[in-house]
C-alpha positions, 0 to 999 in steps of 0.5 A: 507500520504500513500494510497493503490490504484488498479494497474489500477488507477496508473498514470504516476509520482505517487510515491511509498510509500513502496516497491512492492514485489512479492509473494516470497518477492522479491522487484519488485520496491522500495519505492520512485520510480515514476510509469509509464505505463510500471510498470502497465504491470510488476505488472499485470504479477506478480499478484500485484493488489494494491500498496501503493502510496504517497498521500498528500490529503488522510491520512490512519491514524489519527496518524501523524508523527509516520511512524514507528508505521504505518509501524508496524501496516501494518506489523501486518495486513499483517501477519494476512491477507496474502491478497492484496486488489484488488478493492476500497471496499477491500481497504476501508476494509483494511484501516479500519482494519489498523485504528483498529490496530493503535487504539489498539497500541496507 
């Protein structure tokens, strides 16, 4: 499953669940890459405050096995917000909004 975390909470070996892009849409680091300390510095330089990581413990959706639907919901939410959560409270709000969009899509 996918979980959004603040850059400060990145630990070495964590895998990215989705591409990290700068404000111009350029890919800074691709999905599936393992993160380490140098990536935190790069993300901070580019103003990236959160990333989506692979997390087997936490599910951001009750819809399992439909990654295409989840990705579509994330795209809808991002197009509406144009905002990246920067702390745990904002991440929770983002995930609640994502759940709401997913419930309307299913």
